[in-house]
N, C-alpha and C positions, 0 to 999 in steps of 0.2 A: 390181219396178216402179211408178216415180214413190215411192223412198226417205227423200221427204225430209228428214232433218236428218241422217239414222241413226243415228241411235237404237234404231229396232227392228234395224235389222241388225246395229247393233254388238251387241247385248241375245243375237240369235241365234247367234249370229258365236261370242263366250263361250262360249254355252252347246255348243252343237256345234262341235266346234275339232277335227273332221274332216271336216266338209262346207265347201264353195267356196261362197261364198256375191257372186251377180253388182247391184251395186244398179245403177238407170238412176232420169234424172229425168230434164225438164226443160232445156235450156237455163240458169243460173240459179247463177251462177259461184258463189256466196254459199250456198244445201245443196250445190254441188259442194263446195264446201270444208268446208262440216261432216261433211259424209259422211267425207273425209279424217280430218280431223279423230279424228271417231268412228272411225277404221278403219287409222286409222294403225301402230297396235299389232301388229294381226291380222293373220298369212299368209295367212289362209285367208279375202280382203276379196279383190277384182279392182277393180282404180279405176273410178266408177263412169263408167257409159255416159252419154250424151247420149239420150231416150228421148222423144219426144211422138211421142204413137200414131199422128199420124195423117198424119206422114211420112216418106215410103217410105223416101230415105236413112237415116232413124235402123235404121228396123227391116232395114236393110239389114247396116248394123254391128254387128248383132246375130245375123242370119244366119252372117257370118265369124266371132266367137265361134263361131258354133254346128259350121259346116264347123271349124274347127283343135284342138277339146274337147267337139264332140258335146253333143246333145241334152240339156237343161234337168229334170232329175227333177220343183224343184214351179218355178210360179211363189203369188210370191203378193201381190197388190195389198192395203192396206186404206186405205176412207178417202177410194176414185178416185171412182170411179162416182160417185155421189150429186151431186157437186159439178163433175162434164164434162160438156160437151155428148153428146145422144145416141148423136154419132159416132165420139165415141173408145171406147163399148163395142162399136161396130159394128165397131169400129179392131181393139179388145184381140179378135174372138170371130172372127173374118176373119183375123188376121196370130202370134195364138199356138200355132193345132195349128203354126203350121211353126217354132217356136226350139223346143219341145212334145215329147220324150220320147211316143212312142203309151202309157197308159199311165202319166205321168204325172199327175203332181198339180195342178191352179191350185184355190189354197185363194183367195176371197173374201174382206175383210172389207169391212162400212160400216152404215149405223144402219138397219139391213132391220126389215124387219115380216112379223109369221107376226097374224094374221089383219086386218089394216089396222090392227095397235095394234104401236108400240116396241121390240122384245125387252128393251129395259132403258129408266133417266133418262137415262145418257149417251151413246144412241141417239139420240133426243129431241134433245136438250144440241144433237150434233154437222152433226145435217137442220139446223135453225137457220138 
């Protein structure tokens, strides 16, 4: 979810060549082209799919992918929740169970705090 420029998916797809990756991103031609540029030589990465968590039609596209290929084993998003409206978090909580297999893994990365303190200086910088 929210694949951004495609750098992370390139790294993971290169490190895990037997795993298939499905990038998603808002409708932003520059980002989709960047994802394609990073992953064009990787056979284990699909074309990026448009996903605005608040748009039901975007989720319908992911549901079609699930119907054709099965549920996702893992869903990852990073640096998303702290910059998105609360409604995005609610939409993800509502819709992800429909595409993530039972017992699947949801990985969330962001500038989180523990006991009110950022866990790293870089997380504090990202949140500013």
